[in-house]
N, CA, C, O and the ligand as a Tripos MOL2 file, in Angstrom:
@<TRIPOS>MOLECULE
protein
  309   307    78     0     0
PROTEIN
NO_CHARGES

@<TRIPOS>ATOM
      1 N           9.3570   -7.3080   -8.5060 N.3       1 MET1
      2 CA         10.3600   -7.7880   -7.5420 C.3       1 MET1
      3 C           9.8300   -7.6210   -6.1200 C.2       1 MET1
      4 O           9.3950   -6.5340   -5.7380 O.2       1 MET1
      5 N           9.8690   -8.6720   -5.3590 N.am      2 PRO2
      6 CA          9.2810   -8.5790   -4.0070 C.3       2 PRO2
      7 C          10.1480   -7.7830   -3.0380 C.2       2 PRO2
      8 O          11.3700   -7.7110   -3.1670 O.2       2 PRO2
      9 N           9.4780   -7.2010   -2.0820 N.am      3 ILE3
     10 CA         10.1750   -6.4570   -1.0430 C.3       3 ILE3
     11 C          10.2890   -7.3470    0.1910 C.2       3 ILE3
     12 O           9.3050   -7.9340    0.6410 O.2       3 ILE3
     13 N          11.4820   -7.4370    0.7210 N.am      4 TYR4
     14 CA         11.6940   -8.2350    1.9240 C.3       4 TYR4
     15 C          12.0090   -7.3060    3.0860 C.2       4 TYR4
     16 O          12.6950   -6.2950    2.9380 O.2       4 TYR4
     17 N          11.4910   -7.6780    4.2340 N.am      5 GLU5
     18 CA         11.7050   -6.8570    5.4100 C.3       5 GLU5
     19 C          12.6900   -7.5530    6.3380 C.2       5 GLU5
     20 O          12.5940   -8.7540    6.5900 O.2       5 GLU5
     21 N          13.6210   -6.7830    6.8290 N.am      6 TYR6
     22 CA         14.6450   -7.3400    7.7040 C.3       6 TYR6
     23 C          14.6530   -6.5870    9.0190 C.2       6 TYR6
     24 O          14.2700   -5.4200    9.1030 O.2       6 TYR6
     25 N          15.1040   -7.2940   10.0400 N.am      7 CYS7
     26 CA         15.2040   -6.6750   11.3480 C.3       7 CYS7
     27 C          16.6290   -6.8700   11.8560 C.2       7 CYS7
     28 O          17.1200   -7.9960   11.9330 O.2       7 CYS7
     29 N          17.2790   -5.7830   12.1980 N.am      8 CYS8
     30 CA         18.6350   -5.8560   12.6990 C.3       8 CYS8
     31 C          18.6130   -6.2670   14.1740 C.2       8 CYS8
     32 O          17.9400   -5.6290   14.9840 O.2       8 CYS8
     33 N          19.3340   -7.3100   14.5190 N.am      9 PRO9
     34 CA         19.3240   -7.7740   15.9170 C.3       9 PRO9
     35 C          20.0980   -6.8490   16.8500 C.2       9 PRO9
     36 O          19.9510   -6.9180   18.0700 O.2       9 PRO9
     37 N          20.9140   -5.9940   16.2700 N.am     10 LYS10
     38 CA         21.7450   -5.1410   17.1120 C.3      10 LYS10
     39 C          21.0310   -3.8330   17.4660 C.2      10 LYS10
     40 O          20.9000   -3.4820   18.6380 O.2      10 LYS10
     41 N          20.5760   -3.1230   16.4400 N.am     11 CYS11
     42 CA         19.9230   -1.8320   16.7050 C.3      11 CYS11
     43 C          18.4030   -1.9550   16.7080 C.2      11 CYS11
     44 O          17.6990   -0.9830   16.9810 O.2      11 CYS11
     45 N          17.8970   -3.1580   16.4020 N.am     12 ASP12
     46 CA         16.4660   -3.4120   16.4370 C.3      12 ASP12
     47 C          15.6870   -2.5350   15.4690 C.2      12 ASP12
     48 O          14.5490   -2.1470   15.7330 O.2      12 ASP12
     49 N          16.3200   -2.2320   14.3490 N.am     13 GLN13
     50 CA         15.6630   -1.4200   13.3310 C.3      13 GLN13
     51 C          15.1900   -2.3160   12.1890 C.2      13 GLN13
     52 O          15.8720   -3.2600   11.7920 O.2      13 GLN13
     53 N          14.0150   -1.9970   11.6760 N.am     14 ASN14
     54 CA         13.5230   -2.7130   10.5120 C.3      14 ASN14
     55 C          13.8770   -1.9440    9.2560 C.2      14 ASN14
     56 O          13.8670   -0.7130    9.2440 O.2      14 ASN14
     57 N          14.1880   -2.6740    8.2060 N.am     15 PHE15
     58 CA         14.3930   -2.0260    6.9200 C.3      15 PHE15
     59 C          13.9380   -2.9520    5.8060 C.2      15 PHE15
     60 O          13.8910   -4.1720    5.9630 O.2      15 PHE15
     61 N          13.6110   -2.3520    4.6980 N.am     16 ASP16
     62 CA         13.1060   -3.1030    3.5580 C.3      16 ASP16
     63 C          14.1640   -3.1830    2.4670 C.2      16 ASP16
     64 O          14.9480   -2.2570    2.2600 O.2      16 ASP16
     65 N          14.1630   -4.2970    1.7910 N.am     17 LEU17
     66 CA         15.0600   -4.4620    0.6550 C.3      17 LEU17
     67 C          14.2830   -5.0160   -0.5190 C.2      17 LEU17
     68 O          13.4850   -5.9440   -0.3800 O.2      17 LEU17
     69 N          14.5300   -4.4330   -1.6700 N.am     18 LEU18
     70 CA         13.9240   -4.9220   -2.8970 C.3      18 LEU18
     71 C          14.8820   -5.9330   -3.5150 C.2      18 LEU18
     72 O          15.9680   -5.5780   -3.9720 O.2      18 LEU18
     73 N          14.4700   -7.1840   -3.5210 N.am     19 ARG19
     74 CA         15.3850   -8.2080   -3.9980 C.3      19 ARG19
     75 C          14.6430   -9.1980   -4.8790 C.2      19 ARG19
     76 O          13.4230   -9.3460   -4.7990 O.2      19 ARG19
     77 N          15.4030   -9.8580   -5.7080 N.am     20 SER20
     78 CA         14.8070  -10.9060   -6.5190 C.3      20 SER20
     79 C          14.6590  -12.1770   -5.6730 C.2      20 SER20
     80 O          15.2160  -12.2860   -4.5810 O.2      20 SER20
     81 N          13.9060  -13.1150   -6.2010 N.am     21 PHE21
     82 CA         13.6800  -14.3540   -5.4570 C.3      21 PHE21
     83 C          15.0040  -15.0510   -5.1410 C.2      21 PHE21
     84 O          15.1880  -15.6010   -4.0550 O.2      21 PHE21
     85 N          15.9160  -15.0170   -6.1050 N.am     22 SER22
     86 CA         17.1790  -15.7250   -5.9190 C.3      22 SER22
     87 C          18.0340  -15.0840   -4.8410 C.2      22 SER22
     88 O          18.9070  -15.7280   -4.2590 O.2      22 SER22
     89 N          17.7750  -13.8020   -4.5790 N.am     23 GLN23
     90 CA         18.5480  -13.1030   -3.5580 C.3      23 GLN23
     91 C          17.9000  -13.1700   -2.1840 C.2      23 GLN23
     92 O          18.4950  -12.7720   -1.1830 O.2      23 GLN23
     93 N          16.6800  -13.6750   -2.1470 N.am     24 SER24
     94 CA         15.8930  -13.5520   -0.9170 C.3      24 SER24
     95 C          16.5270  -14.2720    0.2680 C.2      24 SER24
     96 O          16.3180  -13.8920    1.4200 O.2      24 SER24
     97 N          17.3000  -15.3110   -0.0200 N.am     25 ASP25
     98 CA         17.8990  -16.0580    1.0820 C.3      25 ASP25
     99 C          19.3150  -15.6070    1.4020 C.2      25 ASP25
    100 O          19.9540  -16.1090    2.3270 O.2      25 ASP25
    101 N          19.7880  -14.6510    0.6200 N.am     26 GLU26
    102 CA         21.1190  -14.1320    0.9150 C.3      26 GLU26
    103 C          21.0570  -13.2200    2.1350 C.2      26 GLU26
    104 O          20.0510  -12.5490    2.3620 O.2      26 GLU26
    105 N          22.1200  -13.1960    2.9100 N.am     27 PRO27
    106 CA         22.1020  -12.3510    4.1080 C.3      27 PRO27
    107 C          22.0580  -10.8720    3.7520 C.2      27 PRO27
    108 O          22.7060  -10.4180    2.8090 O.2      27 PRO27
    109 N          21.2820  -10.1430    4.5250 N.am     28 ALA28
    110 CA         21.1990   -8.6990    4.3590 C.3      28 ALA28
    111 C          21.8060   -8.0380    5.5850 C.2      28 ALA28
    112 O          21.5440   -8.4230    6.7250 O.2      28 ALA28
    113 N          22.6110   -7.0460    5.3170 N.am     29 LYS29
    114 CA         23.2760   -6.4120    6.4430 C.3      29 LYS29
    115 C          22.6590   -5.0580    6.7620 C.2      29 LYS29
    116 O          22.2720   -4.2990    5.8730 O.2      29 LYS29
    117 N          22.5820   -4.7820    8.0500 N.am     30 CYS30
    118 CA         22.0820   -3.4900    8.4990 C.3      30 CYS30
    119 C          23.0600   -2.4050    8.0670 C.2      30 CYS30
    120 O          24.2760   -2.5460    8.2020 O.2      30 CYS30
    121 N          22.4920   -1.3150    7.5430 N.am     31 HIS31
    122 CA         23.3530   -0.2350    7.0660 C.3      31 HIS31
    123 C          24.0570    0.4750    8.2130 C.2      31 HIS31
    124 O          25.1230    1.0630    8.0360 O.2      31 HIS31
    125 N          23.4580    0.4140    9.3640 N.am     32 GLU32
    126 CA         24.0190    1.1160   10.5100 C.3      32 GLU32
    127 C          25.1370    0.3080   11.1740 C.2      32 GLU32
    128 O          26.2360    0.8130   11.4070 O.2      32 GLU32
    129 N          24.8330   -0.9400   11.4670 N.am     33 CYS33
    130 CA         25.7550   -1.7490   12.2840 C.3      33 CYS33
    131 C          26.5850   -2.7220   11.4590 C.2      33 CYS33
    132 O          27.5760   -3.2690   11.9430 O.2      33 CYS33
    133 N          26.1760   -2.9360   10.2060 N.am     34 ASN34
    134 CA         26.8760   -3.8940    9.3530 C.3      34 ASN34
    135 C          26.8400   -5.3100    9.9280 C.2      34 ASN34
    136 O          27.7670   -6.1000    9.7430 O.2      34 ASN34
    137 N          25.7700   -5.6020   10.6140 N.am     35 VAL35
    138 CA         25.5770   -6.9730   11.0870 C.3      35 VAL35
    139 C          24.4530   -7.6220   10.2750 C.2      35 VAL35
    140 O          23.5930   -6.9350    9.7250 O.2      35 VAL35
    141 N          24.4740   -8.9200   10.2130 N.am     36 GLU36
    142 CA         23.4860   -9.6310    9.4230 C.3      36 GLU36
    143 C          22.1120   -9.5260   10.0710 C.2      36 GLU36
    144 O          21.9390   -9.8420   11.2490 O.2      36 GLU36
    145 N          21.1550   -9.0850    9.2960 N.am     37 ALA37
    146 CA         19.8030   -8.9070    9.8140 C.3      37 ALA37
    147 C          18.9490  -10.1170    9.5020 C.2      37 ALA37
    148 O          19.2200  -10.8790    8.5740 O.2      37 ALA37
    149 N          17.9330  -10.2680   10.2860 N.am     38 LYS38
    150 CA         17.0330  -11.4080   10.1430 C.3      38 LYS38
    151 C          15.8690  -11.0290    9.2430 C.2      38 LYS38
    152 O          15.2790   -9.9590    9.3890 O.2      38 LYS38
    153 N          15.5490  -11.9090    8.3170 N.am     39 ARG39
    154 CA         14.4540  -11.6180    7.4020 C.3      39 ARG39
    155 C          13.1150  -11.8510    8.0960 C.2      39 ARG39
    156 O          12.9200  -12.8560    8.7800 O.2      39 ARG39
    157 N          12.2170  -10.9240    7.9110 N.am     40 LEU40
    158 CA         10.8750  -11.0410    8.4770 C.3      40 LEU40
    159 C           9.9300  -11.6020    7.4190 C.2      40 LEU40
    160 O          10.3550  -12.0720    6.3640 O.2      40 LEU40
    161 N           8.6760  -11.5400    7.7200 N.am     41 VAL41
    162 CA          7.6700  -12.0870    6.8100 C.3      41 VAL41
    163 C           7.7890  -11.4330    5.4420 C.2      41 VAL41
    164 O           8.0610  -10.2370    5.3300 O.2      41 VAL41
    165 N           7.5880  -12.2120    4.4330 N.am     42 SER42
    166 CA          7.6820  -11.6720    3.0880 C.3      42 SER42
    167 C           6.5790  -10.6560    2.8310 C.2      42 SER42
    168 O           5.5410  -10.6500    3.4920 O.2      42 SER42
    169 N           6.8370   -9.8030    1.8590 N.am     43 ALA43
    170 CA          5.9190   -8.7040    1.5950 C.3      43 ALA43
    171 C           4.5820   -9.1850    1.0640 C.2      43 ALA43
    172 O           3.6130   -8.4260    1.0480 O.2      43 ALA43
    173 N           4.5170  -10.4260    0.6330 N.am     44 PHE44
    174 CA          3.2530  -10.9080    0.0970 C.3      44 PHE44
    175 C           2.1570  -10.8670    1.1600 C.2      44 PHE44
    176 O           0.9850  -10.6440    0.8550 O.2      44 PHE44
    177 N           2.5560  -11.0830    2.3980 N.am     45 ALA45
    178 CA          1.5900  -11.0350    3.4740 C.3      45 ALA45
    179 C           1.0620   -9.6210    3.6700 C.2      45 ALA45
    180 O          -0.1270   -9.4180    3.9170 O.2      45 ALA45
    181 N           1.9610   -8.6470    3.5560 N.am     46 THR46
    182 CA          1.5340   -7.2730    3.7890 C.3      46 THR46
    183 C           0.7520   -6.7220    2.5970 C.2      46 THR46
    184 O          -0.0680   -5.8170    2.7460 O.2      46 THR46
    185 N           1.0160   -7.2790    1.4150 N.am     47 PHE47
    186 CA          0.2790   -6.8060    0.2520 C.3      47 PHE47
    187 C          -1.1960   -7.1660    0.3460 C.2      47 PHE47
    188 O          -2.0520   -6.4520   -0.1770 O.2      47 PHE47
    189 N          -1.4880   -8.2760    1.0160 N.am     48 SER48
    190 CA         -2.8670   -8.7000    1.1260 C.3      48 SER48
    191 C          -3.5580   -8.0840    2.3440 C.2      48 SER48
    192 O          -4.6420   -8.5030    2.7480 O.2      48 SER48
    193 N          -2.9060   -7.0950    2.9030 N.am     49 LYS49
    194 CA         -3.4740   -6.3830    4.0370 C.3      49 LYS49
    195 C          -4.8600   -5.8290    3.6720 C.2      49 LYS49
    196 O          -5.1030   -5.4370    2.5300 O.2      49 LYS49
    197 N          -5.7200   -5.8050    4.6170 N.am     50 ASP50
    198 CA         -7.0930   -5.3670    4.3610 C.3      50 ASP50
    199 C          -7.1150   -4.0060    3.6800 C.2      50 ASP50
    200 O          -6.6650   -3.0050    4.2380 O.2      50 ASP50
    201 N          -7.6320   -3.9900    2.4960 N.am     51 TYR51
    202 CA         -7.6150   -2.7610    1.7130 C.3      51 TYR51
    203 C          -9.0460   -2.3620    1.3990 C.2      51 TYR51
    204 O          -9.8160   -3.1470    0.8460 O.2      51 TYR51
    205 N          -9.3880   -1.1490    1.7530 N.am     52 SER52
    206 CA        -10.7410   -0.6800    1.5030 C.3      52 SER52
    207 C         -10.9240   -0.3250    0.0390 C.2      52 SER52
    208 O         -10.3130    0.6240   -0.4520 O.2      52 SER52
    209 N         -11.7500   -1.0720   -0.6560 N.am     53 GLY53
    210 CA        -11.9850   -0.7990   -2.0650 C.3      53 GLY53
    211 C         -13.2200    0.0450   -2.2920 C.2      53 GLY53
    212 O         -13.7380    0.1260   -3.4060 O.2      53 GLY53
    213 N         -13.6800    0.6660   -1.2390 N.am     54 LEU54
    214 CA        -14.8880    1.4790   -1.3790 C.3      54 LEU54
    215 C         -14.6250    2.6980   -2.2530 C.2      54 LEU54
    216 O         -13.6390    3.4120   -2.0680 O.2      54 LEU54
    217 N         -15.5010    2.9200   -3.1830 N.am     55 SER55
    218 CA        -15.3680    4.1130   -4.0160 C.3      55 SER55
    219 C         -16.4800    5.0830   -3.6650 C.2      55 SER55
    220 O         -17.6180    4.6920   -3.4040 O.2      55 SER55
    221 N         -16.1270    6.3350   -3.6670 N.am     56 ALA56
    222 CA        -17.1180    7.3520   -3.3340 C.3      56 ALA56
    223 C         -18.1680    7.4320   -4.4250 C.2      56 ALA56
    224 O         -17.8440    7.3180   -5.6070 O.2      56 ALA56
    225 N         -19.3980    7.6230   -4.0500 N.am     57 PRO57
    226 CA        -20.4510    7.7580   -5.0680 C.3      57 PRO57
    227 C         -20.2100    8.9750   -5.9520 C.2      57 PRO57
    228 O         -19.8390   10.0480   -5.4760 O.2      57 PRO57
    229 N         -20.4260    8.7860   -7.2260 N.am     58 ILE58
    230 CA        -20.1930    9.8860   -8.1640 C.3      58 ILE58
    231 C         -21.3970   10.8200   -8.1520 C.2      58 ILE58
    232 O         -22.5240   10.4100   -8.4270 O.2      58 ILE58
    233 N         -21.1380   12.0640   -7.8340 N.am     59 SER59
    234 CA        -22.2290   13.0370   -7.7930 C.3      59 SER59
    235 C         -22.3540   13.7430   -9.1340 C.2      59 SER59
    236 O         -21.4290   13.7570   -9.9470 O.2      59 SER59
    237 N         -23.5070   14.3190   -9.3340 N.am     60 GLY60
    238 CA        -23.7270   15.0370  -10.5830 C.3      60 GLY60
    239 C         -23.9730   14.0690  -11.7300 C.2      60 GLY60
    240 O         -24.5260   12.9860  -11.5370 O.2      60 GLY60
    241 N         -23.5670   14.4610  -12.8900 N.am     61 GLY61
    242 CA        -23.7040   13.5850  -14.0330 C.3      61 GLY61
    243 C         -25.1130   13.5490  -14.6020 C.2      61 GLY61
    244 O         -25.5800   12.4880  -15.0170 O.2      61 GLY61
    245 N         -25.7910   14.6710  -14.6310 N.am     62 GLY62
    246 CA        -27.0580   14.7490  -15.3260 C.3      62 GLY62
    247 C         -28.2630   14.4300  -14.4770 C.2      62 GLY62
    248 O         -29.3840   14.4290  -14.9850 O.2      62 GLY62
    249 N         -28.0680   14.1560  -13.1900 N.am     63 SER63
    250 CA        -29.2380   13.8950  -12.3620 C.3      63 SER63
    251 C         -29.9550   15.2010  -12.0360 C.2      63 SER63
    252 O         -29.3880   16.2860  -12.1690 O.2      63 SER63
    253 N         -31.1760   15.0820  -11.6190 N.am     64 SER64
    254 CA        -31.9570   16.2830  -11.3620 C.3      64 SER64
    255 C         -31.4500   17.0000  -10.1210 C.2      64 SER64
    256 O         -30.8450   16.3840   -9.2440 O.2      64 SER64
    257 N         -31.6960   18.2860  -10.0500 N.am     65 CYS65
    258 CA        -31.2470   19.0570   -8.9120 C.3      65 CYS65
    259 C         -32.2170   18.8740   -7.7430 C.2      65 CYS65
    260 O         -33.2370   18.1960   -7.8640 O.2      65 CYS65
    261 N         -31.8830   19.4830   -6.6260 N.am     66 ALA66
    262 CA        -32.7160   19.3160   -5.4470 C.3      66 ALA66
    263 C         -34.0660   20.0000   -5.5940 C.2      66 ALA66
    264 O         -35.0200   19.6610   -4.8930 O.2      66 ALA66
    265 N         -34.1460   20.9650   -6.5060 N.am     67 GLY67
    266 CA        -35.3700   21.7660   -6.6160 C.3      67 GLY67
    267 C         -36.3930   21.1720   -7.5630 C.2      67 GLY67
    268 O         -37.5430   21.6120   -7.5550 O.2      67 GLY67
    269 N         -36.0410   20.2230   -8.3540 N.am     68 CYS68
    270 CA        -37.0140   19.6580   -9.2880 C.3      68 CYS68
    271 C         -36.7300   18.1860   -9.4950 C.2      68 CYS68
    272 O         -35.7120   17.6740   -9.0300 O.2      68 CYS68
    273 N         -37.6120   17.5110  -10.1820 N.am     69 SER69
    274 CA        -37.3930   16.1110  -10.4680 C.3      69 SER69
    275 C         -37.3740   15.8450  -11.9620 C.2      69 SER69
    276 O         -37.3060   14.7000  -12.4110 O.2      69 SER69
    277 N         -37.4350   16.9090  -12.7060 N.am     70 ALA70
    278 CA        -37.5300   16.7420  -14.1470 C.3      70 ALA70
    279 C         -36.2230   16.9980  -14.8680 C.2      70 ALA70
    280 O         -36.1200   16.8050  -16.0790 O.2      70 ALA70
    281 N         -35.2110   17.4410  -14.1020 N.am     71 ASN71
    282 CA        -33.9190   17.7180  -14.7090 C.3      71 ASN71
    283 C         -34.0170   18.8100  -15.7820 C.2      71 ASN71
    284 O         -33.2980   18.7830  -16.7800 O.2      71 ASN71
    285 N         -34.9190   19.7690  -15.5570 N.am     72 SER72
    286 CA        -35.0820   20.7770  -16.6000 C.3      72 SER72
    287 C         -35.2410   22.1760  -16.0490 C.2      72 SER72
    288 O         -35.5230   23.0960  -16.8150 O.2      72 SER72
    289 N         -35.0710   22.3770  -14.7470 N.am     73 CYS73
    290 CA        -35.2260   23.7180  -14.2100 C.3      73 CYS73
    291 C         -33.9540   24.5230  -14.4110 C.2      73 CYS73
    292 O         -32.9940   24.0220  -14.9980 O.2      73 CYS73
    293 N         -33.9300   25.7350  -13.9450 N.am     74 ALA74
    294 CA        -32.8210   26.6370  -14.1930 C.3      74 ALA74
    295 C         -31.5460   26.1630  -13.4690 C.2      74 ALA74
    296 O         -30.4380   26.3260  -13.9790 O.2      74 ALA74
    297 N         -31.7180   25.5880  -12.3000 N.am     75 THR75
    298 CA        -30.5550   25.1550  -11.5590 C.3      75 THR75
    299 C         -30.0030   23.8150  -12.0670 C.2      75 THR75
    300 O         -28.8810   23.4410  -11.7280 O.2      75 THR75
    301 N         -30.7630   23.1140  -12.8530 N.am     76 CYS76
    302 CA        -30.2740   21.8510  -13.3910 C.3      76 CYS76
    303 C         -29.1840   22.0780  -14.4130 C.2      76 CYS76
    304 O         -28.2580   21.2760  -14.5380 O.2      76 CYS76
    305 N         -29.2960   23.1550  -15.1310 N.am     77 ASN77
    306 CA        -28.2980   23.4170  -16.1570 C.3      77 ASN77
    307 C         -27.5040   24.6210  -15.7830 C.2      77 ASN77
    308 O         -26.6020   25.0180  -16.5200 O.2      77 ASN77
    309 ZN         21.5240   -2.2830   12.9350 Zn       78 ZN78
@<TRIPOS>BOND
     1     1     2 1
     2     2     3 1
     3     3     4 2
     4     3     5 am
     5     5     6 1
     6     6     7 1
     7     7     8 2
     8     7     9 am
     9     9    10 1
    10    10    11 1
    11    11    12 2
    12    11    13 am
    13    13    14 1
    14    14    15 1
    15    15    16 2
    16    15    17 am
    17    17    18 1
    18    18    19 1
    19    19    20 2
    20    19    21 am
    21    21    22 1
    22    22    23 1
    23    23    24 2
    24    23    25 am
    25    25    26 1
    26    26    27 1
    27    27    28 2
    28    27    29 am
    29    29    30 1
    30    30    31 1
    31    31    32 2
    32    31    33 am
    33    33    34 1
    34    34    35 1
    35    35    36 2
    36    35    37 am
    37    37    38 1
    38    38    39 1
    39    39    40 2
    40    39    41 am
    41    41    42 1
    42    42    43 1
    43    43    44 2
    44    43    45 am
    45    45    46 1
    46    46    47 1
    47    47    48 2
    48    47    49 am
    49    49    50 1
    50    50    51 1
    51    51    52 2
    52    51    53 am
    53    53    54 1
    54    54    55 1
    55    55    56 2
    56    55    57 am
    57    57    58 1
    58    58    59 1
    59    59    60 2
    60    59    61 am
    61    61    62 1
    62    62    63 1
    63    63    64 2
    64    63    65 am
    65    65    66 1
    66    66    67 1
    67    67    68 2
    68    67    69 am
    69    69    70 1
    70    70    71 1
    71    71    72 2
    72    71    73 am
    73    73    74 1
    74    74    75 1
    75    75    76 2
    76    75    77 am
    77    77    78 1
    78    78    79 1
    79    79    80 2
    80    79    81 am
    81    81    82 1
    82    82    83 1
    83    83    84 2
    84    83    85 am
    85    85    86 1
    86    86    87 1
    87    87    88 2
    88    87    89 am
    89    89    90 1
    90    90    91 1
    91    91    92 2
    92    91    93 am
    93    93    94 1
    94    94    95 1
    95    95    96 2
    96    95    97 am
    97    97    98 1
    98    98    99 1
    99    99   100 2
   100    99   101 am
   101   101   102 1
   102   102   103 1
   103   103   104 2
   104   103   105 am
   105   105   106 1
   106   106   107 1
   107   107   108 2
   108   107   109 am
   109   109   110 1
   110   110   111 1
   111   111   112 2
   112   111   113 am
   113   113   114 1
   114   114   115 1
   115   115   116 2
   116   115   117 am
   117   117   118 1
   118   118   119 1
   119   119   120 2
   120   119   121 am
   121   121   122 1
   122   122   123 1
   123   123   124 2
   124   123   125 am
   125   125   126 1
   126   126   127 1
   127   127   128 2
   128   127   129 am
   129   129   130 1
   130   130   131 1
   131   131   132 2
   132   131   133 am
   133   133   134 1
   134   134   135 1
   135   135   136 2
   136   135   137 am
   137   137   138 1
   138   138   139 1
   139   139   140 2
   140   139   141 am
   141   141   142 1
   142   142   143 1
   143   143   144 2
   144   143   145 am
   145   145   146 1
   146   146   147 1
   147   147   148 2
   148   147   149 am
   149   149   150 1
   150   150   151 1
   151   151   152 2
   152   151   153 am
   153   153   154 1
   154   154   155 1
   155   155   156 2
   156   155   157 am
   157   157   158 1
   158   158   159 1
   159   159   160 2
   160   159   161 am
   161   161   162 1
   162   162   163 1
   163   163   164 2
   164   163   165 am
   165   165   166 1
   166   166   167 1
   167   167   168 2
   168   167   169 am
   169   169   170 1
   170   170   171 1
   171   171   172 2
   172   171   173 am
   173   173   174 1
   174   174   175 1
   175   175   176 2
   176   175   177 am
   177   177   178 1
   178   178   179 1
   179   179   180 2
   180   179   181 am
   181   181   182 1
   182   182   183 1
   183   183   184 2
   184   183   185 am
   185   185   186 1
   186   186   187 1
   187   187   188 2
   188   187   189 am
   189   189   190 1
   190   190   191 1
   191   191   192 2
   192   191   193 am
   193   193   194 1
   194   194   195 1
   195   195   196 2
   196   195   197 am
   197   197   198 1
   198   198   199 1
   199   199   200 2
   200   199   201 am
   201   201   202 1
   202   202   203 1
   203   203   204 2
   204   203   205 am
   205   205   206 1
   206   206   207 1
   207   207   208 2
   208   207   209 am
   209   209   210 1
   210   210   211 1
   211   211   212 2
   212   211   213 am
   213   213   214 1
   214   214   215 1
   215   215   216 2
   216   215   217 am
   217   217   218 1
   218   218   219 1
   219   219   220 2
   220   219   221 am
   221   221   222 1
   222   222   223 1
   223   223   224 2
   224   223   225 am
   225   225   226 1
   226   226   227 1
   227   227   228 2
   228   227   229 am
   229   229   230 1
   230   230   231 1
   231   231   232 2
   232   231   233 am
   233   233   234 1
   234   234   235 1
   235   235   236 2
   236   235   237 am
   237   237   238 1
   238   238   239 1
   239   239   240 2
   240   239   241 am
   241   241   242 1
   242   242   243 1
   243   243   244 2
   244   243   245 am
   245   245   246 1
   246   246   247 1
   247   247   248 2
   248   247   249 am
   249   249   250 1
   250   250   251 1
   251   251   252 2
   252   251   253 am
   253   253   254 1
   254   254   255 1
   255   255   256 2
   256   255   257 am
   257   257   258 1
   258   258   259 1
   259   259   260 2
   260   259   261 am
   261   261   262 1
   262   262   263 1
   263   263   264 2
   264   263   265 am
   265   265   266 1
   266   266   267 1
   267   267   268 2
   268   267   269 am
   269   269   270 1
   270   270   271 1
   271   271   272 2
   272   271   273 am
   273   273   274 1
   274   274   275 1
   275   275   276 2
   276   275   277 am
   277   277   278 1
   278   278   279 1
   279   279   280 2
   280   279   281 am
   281   281   282 1
   282   282   283 1
   283   283   284 2
   284   283   285 am
   285   285   286 1
   286   286   287 1
   287   287   288 2
   288   287   289 am
   289   289   290 1
   290   290   291 1
   291   291   292 2
   292   291   293 am
   293   293   294 1
   294   294   295 1
   295   295   296 2
   296   295   297 am
   297   297   298 1
   298   298   299 1
   299   299   300 2
   300   299   301 am
   301   301   302 1
   302   302   303 1
   303   303   304 2
   304   303   305 am
   305   305   306 1
   306   306   307 1
   307   307   308 2
@<TRIPOS>SUBSTRUCTURE
     1 MET1         2 RESIDUE 1 A MET
     2 PRO2         6 RESIDUE 1 A PRO
     3 ILE3        10 RESIDUE 1 A ILE
     4 TYR4        14 RESIDUE 1 A TYR
     5 GLU5        18 RESIDUE 1 A GLU
     6 TYR6        22 RESIDUE 1 A TYR
     7 CYS7        26 RESIDUE 1 A CYS
     8 CYS8        30 RESIDUE 1 A CYS
     9 PRO9        34 RESIDUE 1 A PRO
    10 LYS10       38 RESIDUE 1 A LYS
    11 CYS11       42 RESIDUE 1 A CYS
    12 ASP12       46 RESIDUE 1 A ASP
    13 GLN13       50 RESIDUE 1 A GLN
    14 ASN14       54 RESIDUE 1 A ASN
    15 PHE15       58 RESIDUE 1 A PHE
    16 ASP16       62 RESIDUE 1 A ASP
    17 LEU17       66 RESIDUE 1 A LEU
    18 LEU18       70 RESIDUE 1 A LEU
    19 ARG19       74 RESIDUE 1 A ARG
    20 SER20       78 RESIDUE 1 A SER
    21 PHE21       82 RESIDUE 1 A PHE
    22 SER22       86 RESIDUE 1 A SER
    23 GLN23       90 RESIDUE 1 A GLN
    24 SER24       94 RESIDUE 1 A SER
    25 ASP25       98 RESIDUE 1 A ASP
    26 GLU26      102 RESIDUE 1 A GLU
    27 PRO27      106 RESIDUE 1 A PRO
    28 ALA28      110 RESIDUE 1 A ALA
    29 LYS29      114 RESIDUE 1 A LYS
    30 CYS30      118 RESIDUE 1 A CYS
    31 HIS31      122 RESIDUE 1 A HIS
    32 GLU32      126 RESIDUE 1 A GLU
    33 CYS33      130 RESIDUE 1 A CYS
    34 ASN34      134 RESIDUE 1 A ASN
    35 VAL35      138 RESIDUE 1 A VAL
    36 GLU36      142 RESIDUE 1 A GLU
    37 ALA37      146 RESIDUE 1 A ALA
    38 LYS38      150 RESIDUE 1 A LYS
    39 ARG39      154 RESIDUE 1 A ARG
    40 LEU40      158 RESIDUE 1 A LEU
    41 VAL41      162 RESIDUE 1 A VAL
    42 SER42      166 RESIDUE 1 A SER
    43 ALA43      170 RESIDUE 1 A ALA
    44 PHE44      174 RESIDUE 1 A PHE
    45 ALA45      178 RESIDUE 1 A ALA
    46 THR46      182 RESIDUE 1 A THR
    47 PHE47      186 RESIDUE 1 A PHE
    48 SER48      190 RESIDUE 1 A SER
    49 LYS49      194 RESIDUE 1 A LYS
    50 ASP50      198 RESIDUE 1 A ASP
    51 TYR51      202 RESIDUE 1 A TYR
    52 SER52      206 RESIDUE 1 A SER
    53 GLY53      210 RESIDUE 1 A GLY
    54 LEU54      214 RESIDUE 1 A LEU
    55 SER55      218 RESIDUE 1 A SER
    56 ALA56      222 RESIDUE 1 A ALA
    57 PRO57      226 RESIDUE 1 A PRO
    58 ILE58      230 RESIDUE 1 A ILE
    59 SER59      234 RESIDUE 1 A SER
    60 GLY60      238 RESIDUE 1 A GLY
    61 GLY61      242 RESIDUE 1 A GLY
    62 GLY62      246 RESIDUE 1 A GLY
    63 SER63      250 RESIDUE 1 A SER
    64 SER64      254 RESIDUE 1 A SER
    65 CYS65      258 RESIDUE 1 A CYS
    66 ALA66      262 RESIDUE 1 A ALA
    67 GLY67      266 RESIDUE 1 A GLY
    68 CYS68      270 RESIDUE 1 A CYS
    69 SER69      274 RESIDUE 1 A SER
    70 ALA70      278 RESIDUE 1 A ALA
    71 ASN71      282 RESIDUE 1 A ASN
    72 SER72      286 RESIDUE 1 A SER
    73 CYS73      290 RESIDUE 1 A CYS
    74 ALA74      294 RESIDUE 1 A ALA
    75 THR75      298 RESIDUE 1 A THR
    76 CYS76      302 RESIDUE 1 A CYS
    77 ASN77      306 RESIDUE 1 A ASN
    78 ZN78       309 GROUP 0 **** ****
């Protein structure tokens, strides 16, 4: 279910509502002022926000230690 963001014209507060597609065009009221809020950009735009998919390199895992290259010294195990 998509999240829609609304902005209250009276108190200028943003709030999010989880609504179905069929409800997306229905008016949403600010909880504070009970006035109809204006819908902002749909959440689909924010979902595609630049997301860093970088994963940290996995250390360890059977590689040799700093003291040898044969993976067989005392510090390797
Ligand atoms: Zn308000």
